C-alpha positions, 0 to 999 in steps of 0.5 A, spaced: 060 750 215 064 750 209 069 746 206 075 749 204 077 747 196 084 746 195 085 745 187 078 746 184 076 753 183 070 752 180 066 757 175 059 759 175 054 759 169 046 759 169 042 757 163 036 760 161 031 756 166 035 757 173 039 751 172 046 752 174 053 750 172 059 749 176 065 748 172 072 746 175 079 743 172 085 742 175 092 740 172 097 737 176 103 733 177 101 725 177 103 725 185 098 731 186 092 727 183 089 723 188 088 730 192 085 732 186 080 726 186 079 726 194 077 733 193 072 731 187 070 725 191 068 730 197 064 734 193 060 728 190 059 725 197 056 732 199 051 732 193 049 725 195 048 726 202 045 733 202 041 731 195 040 723 196 037 719 190 036 726 186 042 725 181 040 724 174 038 728 168 036 736 169 032 737 164 028 730 166 027 733 172 032 731 177 036 736 182 043 734 180 049 731 175 056 731 174 060 729 169 068 728 170 073 727 166 081 726 166 086 726 161 094 725 161 099 729 158 106 726 157 109 733 156 109 736 160 107 730 164 100 733 168 094 730 170 088 734 168 081 733 171 075 737 169 068 737 173 062 739 171 056 740 177 050 742 174 043 743 179 037 747 180 037 754 184 037 750 190 042 745 190 046 751 187 045 755 193 047 749 198 053 747 193 056 755 193 055 755 201 058 749 203 064 750 199 064 758 199 064 758 192 063 765 189 
């Protein structure tokens, strides 16, 4: 069963070792930020539940990792959240299938 994402639109890249990275950015008015954060929480909760205790530095043998950044811009008033999720080939395949990422 796939899970639809409303705010996060991921771009995919891969390194020479077969590790993949999904990058997403969402810029929304402040009243929509909680919805974006809930969507991020769903992605990360899925990753932890599907690949438990496997998060860490990919180059040190972990299965997956993420980086989350948030900025607030005063004019125009928007919050920008960026999420990068990296992982092994198996992790990336499962993430792509779960969230229908192409």
